C-alpha positions as CSV (number, residue, x, y, z in Angstrom):
1,M,0.0,0.0,0.0
2,K,1.4,3.4,-1.0
3,I,1.3,6.2,1.4
4,S,1.7,9.8,0.2
5,L,4.5,12.0,1.5
6,R,1.8,14.3,2.9
7,M,0.3,11.5,4.9
8,K,3.7,10.3,6.0
9,A,4.6,13.8,7.2
10,V,1.4,14.0,9.2
11,L,1.9,10.6,10.7
12,G,5.5,11.3,11.4
13,I,4.6,14.6,13.2
14,I,1.9,12.9,15.2
15,C,4.2,10.0,16.1
16,M,7.0,12.4,17.1
17,S,4.6,14.5,19.1
18,V,3.3,11.4,20.9
19,I,6.8,10.3,21.7
20,I,7.8,13.7,23.0
21,S,4.6,14.1,24.9
22,A,4.9,10.6,26.4
23,T,8.5,11.3,27.4
24,A,7.5,14.6,29.0
25,V,4.6,13.0,30.9
26,A,6.8,10.1,32.0
27,L,9.6,12.4,33.1
28,S,7.2,14.8,34.9
29,Y,5.4,12.0,36.6
30,R,8.6,10.2,37.5
31,T,10.1,13.3,39.0
32,Y,7.0,14.1,41.0
33,A,6.7,10.4,42.2
34,N,10.4,10.2,43.1
35,T,10.2,13.4,45.1
36,M,7.2,12.2,47.0
37,D,8.7,8.8,47.6
38,E,11.9,10.2,48.8
39,H,10.1,12.5,51.2
40,Y,8.0,9.8,52.8
41,M,10.9,7.3,52.9
42,T,13.1,10.0,54.7
43,L,10.2,10.8,57.0
44,A,9.6,7.1,57.9
45,T,13.3,6.5,58.5
46,D,13.6,9.6,60.7
47,L,10.5,8.6,62.7
48,A,11.9,5.1,63.2
49,Y,15.2,6.5,64.6
50,T,13.3,9.0,66.8
51,A,11.1,6.2,68.2
52,S,14.0,3.9,68.9
53,E,15.7,6.7,70.9
54,M,12.6,7.7,72.9
55,V,11.7,4.2,74.2
56,D,13.6,2.5,77.0
57,E,16.2,0.3,75.3
58,E,16.8,-1.8,78.4
59,K,13.1,-2.6,78.7
60,I,12.9,-3.5,75.0
61,Q,15.9,-5.8,75.4
62,Q,14.2,-7.4,78.5
63,Y,10.9,-8.0,76.5
64,V,12.9,-9.5,73.7
65,Q,14.8,-11.9,76.0
66,T,11.9,-12.9,78.3
67,L,8.9,-12.5,75.9
68,T,7.0,-11.3,79.0
69,Q,5.4,-7.9,79.8
70,D,5.8,-5.9,83.0
71,D,4.2,-2.8,84.5
72,E,6.4,-0.6,82.2
73,Y,5.2,-2.2,79.0
74,D,2.1,0.1,78.5
75,K,4.2,3.1,79.3
76,Q,6.6,2.3,76.5
77,L,3.8,1.5,74.1
78,D,2.2,4.8,74.9
79,I,5.4,6.6,73.8
80,L,5.0,4.9,70.4
81,R,1.3,5.8,70.2
82,R,2.1,9.5,70.9
83,I,4.6,9.5,68.1
84,Q,2.1,7.8,65.8
85,S,-0.6,10.4,66.6
86,A,1.7,13.4,66.3
87,N,3.0,12.4,62.9
88,N,-0.1,10.8,61.3
89,V,1.7,7.5,61.0
90,D,-0.3,4.3,60.2
91,C,1.5,2.1,62.6
92,I,4.7,1.8,64.7
93,Y,5.9,-1.5,66.0
94,I,9.0,-3.4,67.2
95,L,10.0,-6.8,65.9
96,E,12.5,-9.4,67.0
97,M,14.2,-10.7,63.8
98,R,14.7,-14.5,63.8
99,E,16.1,-16.7,61.0
100,T,12.7,-17.5,59.3
101,E,10.2,-15.5,61.3
102,T,9.5,-12.3,63.2
103,C,8.1,-11.9,66.7
104,T,6.0,-8.8,67.7
105,I,7.5,-7.2,70.8
106,M,5.4,-4.0,70.7
107,D,2.7,-2.7,68.2
108,T,0.5,0.4,68.2
109,D,-2.1,-1.6,66.4
110,P,-4.4,-2.9,69.2
111,E,-5.3,-6.0,67.3
112,M,-1.7,-7.2,67.2
113,E,-0.8,-9.2,70.3
114,F,2.4,-9.3,72.1
115,G,4.6,-12.2,71.0
116,H,2.7,-12.7,67.8
117,V,4.9,-14.7,65.3
118,D,4.8,-14.2,61.5
119,P,6.9,-15.6,58.7
120,L,9.9,-13.5,57.8
121,V,8.9,-11.4,54.7
122,Q,11.5,-8.7,54.6
123,P,14.9,-9.9,55.9
124,M,17.4,-7.3,57.2
125,A,21.1,-8.0,57.6
126,Q,22.9,-7.1,60.8
127,E,25.3,-4.8,58.9
128,D,22.5,-2.6,57.7
129,D,21.5,0.3,59.8
130,A,18.1,0.9,58.1
131,L,15.9,-0.5,55.4
132,V,13.1,1.5,53.8
133,Y,10.8,0.4,51.0
134,I,7.3,1.0,49.5
135,S,4.8,-1.8,49.1
136,N,1.2,-2.4,48.1
137,T,-1.0,-5.0,49.9
138,D,-4.6,-5.9,49.8
139,S,-5.0,-5.3,53.5
140,Y,-3.3,-2.0,53.9
141,G,-2.9,-0.5,50.4
142,W,0.1,1.6,49.7
143,L,2.6,1.8,52.6
144,C,6.0,3.4,53.1
145,S,7.8,1.1,55.6
146,S,11.1,1.8,57.4
147,M,13.0,-0.6,59.6
148,V,15.8,0.5,61.9
149,W,18.0,-1.7,64.1
150,M,17.9,-1.2,67.8
151,R,21.4,-2.1,69.0
152,D,22.9,-3.0,72.4
153,D,26.1,-1.6,73.8
154,S,28.2,-4.1,71.8
155,G,26.5,-3.0,68.5
156,H,24.4,-6.1,68.1
157,G,20.9,-5.5,66.8
158,Y,18.4,-7.1,69.1
159,A,15.2,-5.7,67.7
160,V,13.9,-3.7,64.7
161,M,11.9,-0.5,65.1
162,C,9.4,-0.3,62.2
163,V,7.3,2.6,61.0
164,D,4.5,2.3,58.4
165,I,3.1,5.4,56.7
166,S,0.0,5.2,54.5
167,M,0.6,6.5,51.0
168,N,-2.9,6.0,49.6
169,D,-3.6,9.7,49.5
170,V,-0.2,10.3,47.8
171,M,-1.0,7.7,45.1
172,A,-4.3,9.5,44.5
173,D,-2.4,12.8,44.2
174,R,-0.1,11.1,41.7
175,M,-3.1,10.1,39.5
176,E,-4.5,13.7,39.6
177,F,-1.1,15.1,38.7
178,L,-0.8,12.7,35.8
179,R,-4.3,13.6,34.5
180,V,-3.6,17.4,34.6
181,V,-0.2,16.9,32.8
182,L,-1.7,14.7,30.2
183,I,-4.5,17.2,29.3
184,A,-2.0,20.1,29.1
185,I,0.5,18.3,27.0
186,L,-2.3,16.9,24.7
187,L,-3.6,20.3,24.0
188,A,-0.1,21.6,23.3
189,M,0.6,18.6,21.1
190,I,-2.5,19.2,19.0
191,A,-1.6,22.8,18.4
192,A,2.0,22.0,17.5
193,C,0.8,19.3,15.1
194,I,-1.5,21.6,13.2
195,V,1.2,24.3,12.8
196,L,3.9,21.7,11.8
197,V,1.6,20.0,9.2
198,L,0.8,23.4,7.6
199,L,4.5,24.3,7.4
200,V,5.6,20.9,6.1
201,N,2.9,21.1,3.3
202,R,3.9,24.6,2.4
203,F,7.7,24.2,2.3
204,V,8.3,20.5,1.7
205,V,5.4,18.4,0.4
206,N,4.1,20.7,-2.3
207,P,7.5,21.5,-3.8
208,I,8.5,17.9,-3.8
209,N,5.2,16.9,-5.5
210,Q,6.0,19.5,-8.2
211,V,9.4,17.9,-8.8
212,A,7.9,14.4,-8.8
213,R,5.3,15.4,-11.4
214,A,7.9,17.0,-13.6
215,A,10.1,13.9,-13.4
216,L,7.2,11.7,-14.4
217,Q,6.3,13.9,-17.3
218,Y,10.0,13.9,-18.4
219,V,10.0,10.1,-18.4
220,S,6.7,10.0,-20.3
221,D,7.9,12.5,-22.9
222,R,11.1,10.6,-23.4
223,R,9.3,7.3,-24.0
224,T,7.0,8.9,-26.5
225,S,9.6,10.7,-28.4
226,E,10.1,9.4,-31.9
227,G,13.4,7.6,-31.2
228,S,15.4,10.8,-31.1
229,S,18.4,10.8,-28.9
230,I,18.4,14.2,-27.2
231,S,20.9,15.2,-24.5
232,T,18.7,17.9,-23.0
233,G,15.5,16.1,-22.7
234,P,12.5,15.2,-24.9
235,R,11.6,17.5,-27.7
236,R,8.2,19.0,-27.3
237,T,6.0,20.4,-30.0
238,V,4.2,23.7,-29.5
239,S,1.6,25.6,-31.5
240,G,2.8,26.8,-34.9
241,G,4.7,23.6,-35.6
242,S,8.0,24.8,-34.0
243,S,9.8,22.7,-31.5
244,E,11.8,23.6,-28.4
245,E,14.1,21.8,-26.0
246,R,12.1,22.6,-22.9
247,S,10.8,19.7,-20.7
248,A,8.7,19.6,-17.6
249,I,11.8,19.6,-15.5
250,S,13.2,22.7,-17.1
251,Q,10.0,24.5,-16.4
252,L,10.1,24.0,-12.7
253,N,9.8,27.2,-10.8
254,I,10.6,26.5,-7.1
255,H,11.9,29.3,-4.9
256,T,11.8,28.0,-1.3
257,G,15.3,29.2,-0.6
258,D,16.4,25.9,0.9
259,E,17.6,22.4,0.0
260,I,14.4,21.7,-2.0
261,Q,15.2,24.5,-4.3
262,A,18.7,23.2,-4.6
263,L,17.2,19.8,-5.4
264,S,15.2,21.3,-8.2
265,E,18.2,23.0,-9.7
266,A,20.2,19.8,-9.4
267,I,17.5,17.8,-11.3
268,K,17.6,20.4,-14.0
269,T,21.3,19.9,-14.4
270,M,21.0,16.2,-14.2
271,E,18.5,16.3,-17.1
272,L,21.1,17.8,-19.4
273,E,23.5,14.8,-18.7
274,I,21.2,11.9,-18.2
275,N,21.0,10.7,-21.8
276,E,24.7,10.9,-22.3
277,Y,25.1,8.9,-19.1
278,I,22.6,6.3,-20.2
279,Q,24.5,5.8,-23.4
280,D,27.8,5.5,-21.6
281,L,26.2,3.1,-19.1
282,T,24.9,0.9,-21.9
283,T,28.3,0.7,-23.5
284,V,30.0,-0.1,-20.2
285,T,27.4,-2.7,-19.3
286,A,27.9,-4.5,-22.7
287,E,31.6,-4.4,-22.1
288,K,31.3,-5.9,-18.6
289,E,29.0,-8.6,-19.9
290,R,31.6,-9.5,-22.5
291,I,34.4,-9.5,-20.0
292,G,32.3,-11.6,-17.6
293,A,31.6,-14.1,-20.3
294,E,35.3,-14.3,-21.2
295,L,36.3,-14.7,-17.5
296,N,33.8,-17.6,-17.2
297,V,35.5,-19.3,-20.2
298,A,38.9,-18.5,-18.7
299,T,37.8,-20.1,-15.4
300,Q,36.7,-23.2,-17.1
301,I,39.9,-23.4,-19.2
302,Q,42.0,-23.0,-16.1
303,A,40.0,-25.6,-14.2
304,D,40.4,-28.0,-17.2
305,M,44.2,-27.5,-17.1
306,L,44.4,-29.0,-13.6
307,P,43.9,-32.7,-13.0
308,R,40.3,-33.0,-11.6
309,I,39.3,-36.6,-12.1
310,F,39.9,-38.8,-9.0
311,P,41.1,-41.4,-8.5
312,A,43.7,-40.1,-10.9
313,F,45.4,-43.4,-11.5
314,P,42.8,-46.1,-10.6
315,E,45.1,-48.8,-12.0
316,R,48.0,-47.9,-9.6
317,T,47.8,-49.3,-6.1
318,E,51.2,-48.1,-4.9
319,F,49.9,-44.6,-4.0
320,D,46.9,-42.3,-3.6
321,I,46.8,-38.7,-4.7
322,Y,44.2,-35.9,-4.3
323,A,44.3,-32.2,-4.9
324,T,41.9,-29.1,-4.7
325,M,42.2,-25.5,-5.8
326,N,39.7,-22.7,-4.8
327,P,40.6,-19.4,-6.5
328,A,39.9,-16.1,-4.7
329,K,38.7,-14.5,-8.0
330,E,37.3,-15.9,-11.2
331,V,40.8,-17.1,-12.2
332,G,43.8,-17.6,-9.9
333,G,47.6,-17.8,-9.8
334,D,47.8,-21.0,-7.8
335,F,48.2,-24.4,-9.5
336,Y,49.0,-28.0,-8.8
337,D,49.9,-30.8,-11.1
338,F,50.8,-34.5,-10.9
339,F,51.7,-36.9,-13.6
340,L,53.7,-40.1,-14.3
341,V,57.1,-39.3,-15.9
342,D,57.3,-43.1,-16.6
343,D,55.9,-46.2,-15.1
344,D,58.1,-45.9,-12.0
345,H,58.3,-42.1,-11.4
346,L,55.5,-39.8,-10.2
347,A,55.9,-36.1,-10.3
348,V,53.9,-33.7,-8.0
349,V,54.0,-29.9,-8.2
350,I,52.3,-27.1,-6.3
351,A,53.0,-23.4,-7.0
352,D,51.7,-19.9,-6.3
353,V,52.2,-17.0,-8.8
354,S,52.5,-13.5,-7.4
355,G,49.5,-11.3,-7.9
356,K,45.9,-12.3,-8.7
357,G,43.5,-12.3,-11.5
358,V,44.1,-12.7,-15.2
359,P,47.9,-11.7,-15.3
360,A,48.6,-14.3,-12.6
361,A,46.5,-16.9,-14.4
362,L,48.4,-16.4,-17.7
363,F,51.8,-16.6,-15.9
364,M,50.5,-19.8,-14.2
365,V,49.8,-21.4,-17.5
366,I,53.3,-20.7,-18.8
367,A,54.9,-21.9,-15.5
368,K,52.9,-25.1,-15.4
369,T,53.6,-25.9,-19.0
370,L,57.3,-25.4,-18.7
371,I,57.6,-27.4,-15.5
372,K,55.7,-30.3,-16.9
373,N,57.6,-30.3,-20.2
374,H,61.0,-30.4,-18.5
375,A,59.9,-33.0,-16.1
376,Q,58.6,-35.3,-18.9
377,N,62.0,-35.0,-20.5
378,K,63.2,-37.0,-17.4
379,E,65.2,-34.1,-16.0
380,N,65.7,-34.2,-12.2
381,P,63.7,-31.7,-10.1
382,G,66.7,-29.3,-9.7
383,A,67.3,-29.2,-13.4
384,V,63.5,-28.7,-14.0
385,F,63.4,-25.6,-11.9
386,T,66.7,-24.3,-13.2
387,Q,65.6,-24.5,-16.8
388,T,62.1,-23.2,-16.0
389,N,63.5,-20.2,-14.1
390,E,65.7,-19.2,-17.1
391,Q,62.7,-19.3,-19.5
392,L,60.4,-17.5,-17.2
393,C,62.9,-14.7,-16.7
394,E,62.9,-14.0,-20.4
395,G,60.6,-11.0,-21.2
396,N,59.1,-10.9,-17.7
397,D,58.5,-7.1,-17.8
398,A,55.5,-7.4,-15.4
399,G,57.9,-8.6,-12.7
400,L,55.8,-11.6,-11.8
401,F,57.4,-14.6,-9.9
402,V,56.4,-18.0,-8.8
403,T,57.0,-19.9,-5.5
404,A,56.9,-23.6,-6.3
405,W,57.6,-27.0,-4.7
406,M,58.2,-30.1,-6.8
407,G,59.0,-33.7,-6.0
408,I,59.5,-36.9,-8.0
409,L,58.7,-40.2,-6.3
410,E,60.4,-43.4,-7.4
411,I,57.4,-45.7,-6.9
412,S,59.3,-49.0,-6.6
413,T,61.7,-47.9,-3.9
414,G,60.0,-44.9,-2.2
415,K,62.9,-42.6,-2.9
416,F,61.5,-39.0,-3.1
417,T,63.6,-36.3,-4.6
418,Y,62.3,-32.7,-4.2
419,V,63.2,-29.1,-4.7
420,N,61.8,-25.9,-3.2
421,A,61.7,-22.5,-4.9
422,G,60.7,-20.2,-2.1
423,H,57.5,-22.1,-1.3
424,N,55.8,-23.1,2.0
425,P,57.3,-26.3,3.5
426,P,55.0,-29.3,3.3
427,L,54.1,-31.6,6.1
428,L,55.1,-35.2,6.3
429,K,53.4,-38.0,8.3
430,R,55.3,-41.2,8.8
431,A,53.2,-44.4,9.2
432,G,51.6,-44.4,12.7
433,G,52.9,-40.9,13.5
434,Q,51.8,-37.3,13.3
435,F,52.2,-34.7,10.6
436,E,55.5,-32.8,11.0
437,W,57.1,-30.0,9.0
438,L,59.4,-31.2,6.3
439,K,62.0,-28.5,6.7
440,S,64.6,-27.8,4.0
441,R,66.5,-24.8,2.8
442,P,64.3,-23.1,0.2
443,G,65.8,-21.8,-3.1
444,F,65.0,-18.5,-4.7
445,V,61.6,-18.0,-6.4
446,L,61.1,-18.8,-10.1
447,A,61.3,-15.9,-12.5
448,G,63.0,-13.8,-9.8
449,M,66.5,-13.8,-11.1
450,E,68.5,-15.4,-13.9
451,G,71.3,-17.9,-13.3
452,V,69.8,-19.5,-10.1
453,R,70.7,-23.1,-9.5
454,Y,68.3,-25.1,-7.4
455,R,69.5,-27.7,-4.8
456,E,67.7,-31.0,-4.5
457,N,66.8,-32.9,-1.3
458,T,65.9,-36.5,-0.9
459,L,63.9,-38.6,1.6
460,H,62.7,-42.2,1.7
461,L,59.0,-42.8,1.9
462,E,57.8,-46.0,3.7
463,P,54.4,-47.6,3.1
464,G,51.8,-45.6,5.0
465,D,53.7,-42.3,4.8
466,R,51.8,-39.2,3.7
467,L,52.7,-35.8,2.3
468,Y,50.6,-32.6,2.5
469,L,51.4,-29.7,0.1
470,Y,49.7,-26.3,0.2
471,T,49.9,-22.7,-0.8
472,D,50.0,-19.7,1.5
473,G,46.3,-19.1,1.0
474,V,45.8,-21.8,3.6
475,T,47.9,-20.4,6.4
476,E,47.1,-16.8,5.6
477,A,43.3,-17.2,5.5
478,T,42.0,-14.3,7.6
479,N,38.9,-14.1,9.8
480,G,36.8,-11.0,10.6
481,A,39.2,-10.2,13.6
482,Q,42.2,-10.0,11.1
483,E,43.6,-13.2,12.6
484,L,45.5,-15.7,10.4
485,F,44.7,-19.4,10.2
486,G,48.4,-20.0,10.7
487,E,50.7,-23.0,10.7
488,E,49.8,-24.2,14.2
489,R,46.0,-24.4,13.3
490,L,46.9,-26.2,10.1
491,Q,49.1,-28.8,11.8
492,Q,46.5,-29.3,14.5
493,A,43.7,-29.8,11.9
494,L,45.8,-32.4,10.1
495,N,46.6,-34.2,13.3
496,D,43.0,-34.3,14.4
497,N,42.4,-37.2,12.0
498,P,45.9,-38.0,10.5
499,D,44.8,-41.4,9.1
500,L,41.9,-40.1,6.9
501,P,42.3,-41.0,3.2
502,V,43.7,-38.0,1.3
503,E,40.4,-37.5,-0.6
504,E,38.7,-37.0,2.8
505,L,41.6,-35.2,4.6
506,L,41.8,-32.2,2.2
507,P,38.0,-31.4,2.3
508,K,38.2,-31.6,6.1
509,I,41.1,-29.0,6.1
510,K,39.0,-26.8,3.8
511,R,36.0,-27.0,6.2
512,S,38.3,-26.1,9.1
513,I,39.5,-23.0,7.2
514,D,35.9,-22.0,6.3
515,T,34.8,-22.3,9.9
516,F,37.7,-20.2,11.1
517,V,37.2,-17.5,8.4
518,G,33.4,-17.3,8.9
519,D,31.8,-14.5,6.8
520,A,35.1,-12.8,5.9
521,D,36.0,-12.7,2.2
522,Q,38.5,-15.1,0.8
523,F,41.8,-13.2,0.4
524,D,43.9,-15.6,-1.6
525,D,43.7,-18.8,-3.6
526,I,43.6,-21.9,-1.5
527,T,45.3,-24.9,-3.1
528,M,46.2,-28.3,-1.4
529,L,47.6,-31.6,-2.6
530,G,47.9,-34.8,-0.6
531,L,50.0,-37.9,-1.5
532,S,49.8,-41.2,0.3
533,Y,52.5,-43.8,-0.4
534,K,51.4,-47.5,0.0
535,G,54.5,-49.2,-1.5
536,V,54.7,-52.0,-3.9
């Protein structure tokens, strides 16, 4: 349901007036109520102190200890009654506080007997000097009650002097005060609403309606124009067959001297540029759609370049291998690869190109192709990286580089030869053990500098050993608090279930990263590769 600006303004003014009025009434009533409550609470407490000082404390202690009256009892009670009469107090009484009950020692109410026991309703700690509160009961109505300890020479409270003051008349005064304030504020609110509505209509609603009508007319004229592309608005025909470049917007005549007049002038200026902007927007949109379509194709091409069918070598029982790549953008700079050099040698590669997006993806294609070509020529890993580095340095004007890690497994013996070009160290799990970092001295990044020679390292894999490779998008995954996933969390996640098959282990690590990151955006490509050696 549509509601006009005029109606919204009226409703808004009414709501605002109601809120302000309710706030004023509440504050006024609360201030009045607090003042009266504080007055009676202070009065009740002062009377309780006065009464405790006027009675004979030794006699009161005697009545508490013996629970018997003597000839002086009525005299002490008469003191309390005189205080009650002089101060228009509802009741004054003395109680002995026990753990779960109270015992009446003295009470100006003639119906209350000496020694009467009631359940403890309002406990009072020994360390408190006085307790005052306001209550409402069916029997007595509104009461302001004050309780003051009567203490012996050692400071121990042996009884409580209590004063009850009726507040029924005060509560009635409150209601009368509230009624008068409500009527006064209601009248003021009605008058203010009428004035505000008239002012809003005059200086806000009516000018805005003029602008709205002109804008609608402009749209209508533009749609009905005979296909002419006009930068200053629709062409309108006037009597005599002549045409002019004036639209409904250009004919606006608003002089309110405020922001609405500025809005009217801004719309006039906008009209002169809107057609040109629409044309530019159409061109840009078409270009973005073309780029988006090309990026989708590039994403598919990049995904097709990486091994994605698992199990990758179903006929080979000596090892299991599994890998995943999740780019941060449509295309990424991370890549992994694995392939059989021959029947007895398996090559695994993981790498990360500097930068992101299309440039990194193009450089990734070149690096992956060169590494695989050299490896399939049965070059050792060090020579593969050395030759690849030389070729990548040629014509690398963009200054891109690649961190990479490559290993070649001799399947029949478990000998594993690997080389590191500035990449994150992998984690190795021996059979029956935990994942530990495979530390080695990394070489320089690929495409960083010509003439670099890469040093190889070797290790021997036993049946049941596992290797986990990854890119820095794993450890540098960041949550909303700007905390990194880090190496410790990665190692812990791997060791939570170290014996999972690699095709289950990698998705589990990805879920751990997603849980840690939460709703934060993915900052970098996340690529992982897992290799499990079973032996021959």
